[in-house]
C-alpha positions as CSV (number, residue, x, y, z in Angstrom):
1,M,41.7,109.3,322.6
2,L,45.6,109.8,322.0
3,R,45.0,113.8,323.0
4,P,46.4,114.3,326.8
5,K,44.6,115.9,329.6
6,I,45.8,118.4,331.0
7,P,44.5,119.4,334.5
8,T,42.9,122.7,334.9
9,N,43.6,125.1,337.7
10,P,41.0,125.7,339.5
11,T,40.5,130.0,339.7
12,P,40.0,132.1,343.2
13,T,36.4,132.7,343.5
14,G,34.9,135.8,345.8
15,A,37.4,138.7,347.0
16,T,40.2,138.6,349.0
17,I,40.4,139.5,352.5
18,P,44.4,141.6,353.9
19,L,45.5,140.1,356.9
20,P,46.6,142.8,359.3
21,V,49.8,142.7,360.0
22,E,50.9,143.8,363.5
23,P,54.8,144.8,363.8
24,T,57.1,143.6,366.2
25,A,58.7,145.2,369.1
26,I,63.3,145.4,368.4
27,E,64.7,145.5,371.2
28,Q,68.0,146.8,370.8
29,R,71.1,146.0,373.6
30,P,73.8,148.2,374.0
31,S,76.9,146.1,372.5
32,A,80.9,146.3,373.2
33,P,82.4,146.0,370.3
34,A,84.3,144.2,368.4
35,P,87.6,143.0,369.4
36,V,89.6,143.4,366.4
37,P,91.4,139.9,365.5
38,A,95.3,140.2,365.2
39,A,97.3,140.3,361.8
40,P,98.6,135.8,361.9
41,V,101.8,136.4,362.0
42,S,103.7,133.8,358.7
43,S,106.4,131.7,359.6
44,R,107.8,131.8,355.7
45,P,109.8,134.3,354.7
46,T,108.7,137.0,352.1
47,V,109.8,137.0,348.6
48,Q,110.9,140.4,347.3
49,L,112.0,140.2,343.6
50,T,114.7,142.6,342.6
51,P,114.5,144.2,339.2
52,G,117.5,141.3,338.2
53,A,115.5,138.6,339.7
54,V,112.4,139.8,337.4
55,L,114.7,139.7,334.3
56,A,115.7,136.5,335.0
57,V,112.7,135.0,335.4
58,I,111.7,135.5,332.4
59,G,114.7,135.7,330.3
60,G,114.2,131.7,331.9
61,G,110.7,131.4,331.3
62,T,111.6,132.8,327.3
63,A,114.6,129.8,327.1
64,V,112.0,127.0,328.6
65,V,109.3,128.4,325.6
66,L,112.2,128.3,322.9
67,V,113.2,125.0,323.9
68,V,109.9,123.1,324.5
69,G,108.6,124.6,320.9
70,A,111.8,123.2,319.3
71,V,111.3,120.1,320.5
72,L,107.4,119.9,319.5
73,V,109.0,120.5,315.7
74,S,110.9,118.8,315.4
75,M,108.6,115.6,317.2
76,L,106.7,116.8,314.0
77,L,108.9,117.0,311.4
78,A,110.5,113.5,312.3
79,V,106.4,112.4,311.9
80,A,106.5,113.8,308.5
81,V,110.2,112.4,306.9
82,T,108.9,109.3,308.7
83,S,105.2,109.2,306.3
84,V,106.8,110.5,303.8
85,S,108.9,108.0,303.7
86,V,106.7,104.9,304.2
87,A,104.5,106.3,301.1
88,V,107.9,106.5,299.3
89,C,108.2,103.0,300.0
90,A,104.3,101.8,299.6
91,V,104.8,103.1,296.4
92,V,107.2,101.4,295.1
93,L,106.1,97.9,296.3
94,R,102.9,98.6,294.6
95,S,104.6,99.1,291.8
96,L,106.9,96.1,292.2
97,L,104.0,93.8,292.7
98,A,102.2,95.1,290.0
99,S,105.4,95.2,287.4
100,H,105.6,91.2,288.8
101,K,102.0,90.4,287.8
102,R,102.2,91.3,284.5
103,R,105.0,88.7,283.5
């Protein structure tokens, strides 16, 4: 009752007969060669990097990476110091409250 009914695909009966295929004629027309498009002229000047400019770019990138790294490390250190100070304050308050209740 709860089993799904799977439809069955009908199987082909008899022999299949291939249909004749007639090739179509292809007309070839002589065509003129396509014109070569001219390269567009850019109004922007091209940038040519000299070896000194490449070294300056590398040095600037290195400086940026070092500055960003120092800022991130200092932020992480600030979070660590803050969390340690909060933990120390919590321990001191807990001991003060516990000693106050004992008296």
